[in-house]
N, C-alpha and C positions, 0 to 999 in steps of 0.2 A: 047209465053208463057204469060199467064195471072196470075199475082200474086198480092197479097195485103200485105202490111206491117203495123205492129202495133209497135210503139215505145213508151214505158213508159219512162218518163223523170222526174227527180227531181233535181233541183239545178245544172243544167249542162250548165249554160250560157257560160262557157269558152270552151265547147267542141261541143255543139249541132250544131253550124253552119258548122263545118267541116263535121259532119255526113250528114247534109242536102246536102252539096255540093257533097259528094260522091254519094248520091242517085240521085241527079239531073244529074250527069254526066254518069249515067249508060247507056250502049248500049241498054239495054232493061229496060224501066222504069216500075214501078208498075202501075196498073190501079187505085189503091187507096192506100193512106197512111194516117193513123190516128196517130197523135202524141199526147200522153196523158200526160198532165202536172199533175204529181202526187203530187200536193201540194207544188210546188216550192215557195221559199221565196226570190229568186233572180230574175234576169231579164229573166229567161227562158221562161215564159209565153208570154212576149212581143215579144221575138225573134221568137218563133214558129208561133205566130199569124201573124206577118209581112210576114213570108215566105208563109203561107197559103193563104194570100191575093193575092200572085203573081202566084199561081198554083192551078188550079181548082181541081186537083186530090189529093191535100193535105188538110186534115181537122185537127182541133185541138179540144181536149176535156180538160176541166179543173176540176180537183178533189180538194176537200177541203183539207187543210193541216191537217193531223192527228197528227202532232207534232213530227213525227219521220219517218225515212226511213223504208220502208217495208223490212223485212228480207227475203221475198220471191223473191227478185230480180225483183220486178215490175210485178209479175204474176197477182196480184190483178188488176192492171191498165190494163193489157193486156186482162184479162177476162171481164173487164168492157167495153172495147172498141169493143170486137169481135162481140157481137150481133148488134152493131150499124153500121157495114159495109154495105154500100149501093150497093156494087158490089156482085152479087150472082153467077157469072160464072167463079170465080177464080179457078185456077188449083193448086196453091201453096199459103201457108200462112206463112208469115215471122214474127218472133219475133226479132226485131233488137234493140240492145243497142244504147244509145244516145251518146256514147263517142268512137265510132269506125270509122275508115277511111279505104277505100279499093279501089281497082283499078276499072276503068270504065267498065271492062268486068267481074266483080266479079259474078254477078247474072247470066249472060249468061253462064259462065263456070260451075256454080252450076247446072243449068238446064241441061247441057250436061251430067253431072254425073247421074242425075235422068233419063234422056232419055235412057242412056246406061245400066242402072240397074233398070229394071221394079219393083223389090221388095224393092227398096230403099224408106223407108218411111219418115225418118228424116235425114237431113244432114246439113252441114255447113262448113265453113272454119276454119282454125287454127288461134288462136289469138297469136299475138306477142306484147309484152309489150316494151315500150321505157325504156331503161336502159342507161342513159347518152346519148351518140350519137349512140348507137347500139340498135338493136332489138333482144329481147330474146323470144324464143318460150315458151308459157305456156303449159306445158305438161299435157296430159290427156289421158285416155284410148281411143283407136280408136273408140269404139262404143259410147263414150260420146260426145254429141254435146252441147257445152256451151249454156246456156239459152238465152243469148242475140245474138246468131247467128243462131238459129234454123229455118230451112225451113221444113215445113210439106207438104208432098204430100196430096192432098185433100182426097183420099181414105183412107189413113192411119189416118189422122186427124179425120175423121168420125168414124172409127173403135175404136179409143181411147175413144170417147164419152166425151171429155172434159179433163181438166187438174186438177190435185191436187193443191189446193190453199194453199201454205205454203212452208216451208223449204223442200228441196228435190224434188220439183216438176219436175225439169229438169233431174232427174234420173228416177223418176217414169214413165214418159211418154215414155222414150226410152226403159226401161226394159219391159214395157207392149207391146210396139211395137214389140220388138224381140219375146216376148212370143206369139204374134199373128201371127208370121211368117214373119214380115218385117225385114229389116236390117237398122241399123243406123250407120252413118259414119261421122267422121271429116276428111277432106281432107287436107293434108299438103301442097299441091300445090296451095291452095286457101288461101291467106293471108289477115287477117284483123289486123290492127294496133290499139291496145288499147292505148289510150292517157294517161292512168295511169294504174299501175298494178292492177290486180283483187283484190278486197277486200280493196283497199286503203281507201275508204270512211269509212270503219269500223275500220281500224287498224289491224295489224297482229294478235293480240290476239283474238279480237272479231270475225274476219273472220274465224279463226281456230275453235273457239267455235261453230259458226254457222254451219260449215261443220260437226263437230262431232255430233251435235244435228240432222242434216239432215240425217246422217247415221243411227242414232237411229230410226228416224221416218220411214225411208223406210225399216228397218228391216235387216240391215247388219248381216251376220253371225258373232258371237262373235270372232271366231278364225281369220277370215279374217280381222275383224276390229283391233284386237290386232296386227296382223302383219303389217297392214297399219300404225298404230301408231309407231311401231318399225322402219319401213322403213323411216318415216319422221324425225327420229332423225338425219339422215345423210344428210338431205336436208335443205337448207336455208328456214326459219330462225332457223333450227335445233331444239333444245329441246323445244323451245317456241311453235312451231306449233304442235309437238307431244302432249305436255301437254294440249294445247288448244283443240285439237280434242278429247282427252280422257275426258277432263272436260265437253265438250259439250255433249258427249254421256252419261256420268253419270248424268249430269244435266237433260237430257231428261228422264232418268230412274227415278230419284228421284221425279221430278215434274209430272211424269206419263203423259208426253206430248202425245197427241193423235197420234197414229201410223197408218200406212196404214192398213186398215181392210181387204184388199183382200188377204186372206191366200194363194191362189194359186199363186198370183204374188210374194209374199214374198218367198214362197217355190222355185219358179223358180229362183229368184235372188240368194238365198243361194246356190242352186244347181250349178248355173253358177260360183259362187265364189269358191266353193269347187273344181270344175273342174279346175279352174285357179290355185289353190294351188297345185294340183297334176300334172299340166303341160299338161293337155289335152285340146282340143279345147273348147273354151267358147266365150261368147260375148266380153270378155276382149282381146282375141287374136285368 
């Protein structure tokens, strides 16, 4: 299996080495790995340059510090690096977060799923966060592949025609893939360990606000969104997350944040959400 990896990284000096070790130990290594320093102010840039000097298939790129962390989860850096890939015969393209660790056979097992499911377009493993001395699964709909774990089959990637650059990008791509006839899956038997809980760099409130604004951008059905807010009242951190999501959605509306312009895609998403609400088959289940 020939695959390329792109890893956006910003101020991850405490975690990036563990991620690099996980990739180096893979039973099937990538043919090319670009690590993009997205304006780090710590030792991240030095660490990745030192690793690249030891492996010919690892390259680094350095972007100027914009003064803040991208709300798009590094998608800007990912899209910056993609045209610079020197390998052209890859079969899979991976967007990999810089604070994940995983087993040596992780990618090999991922590709087994792709091989066994010809219409599988986007897939990845399930993220587990460290909570004290235990690992806690970060729940998500089965069709949703977390941005920093996405593996794209080449044919699917080319049909997508690129990624939306901004909040909600990692929902837009998989909804569009399903619309085009592909399937997208997160596999619970493939475990990645997040060295810190998702959204920790933003804080619980800001992370929830970003999620709510992302839902506005991608065009969530209002009824589905309201029920989502209500459901989160009973999940940690309880009322804070529900209020944050609602605030982010309303903020996007007040600011008239640019939304997805693909009306057919939004209609497809809302149709799937309504199907989920009435209990019939959908991309959610």
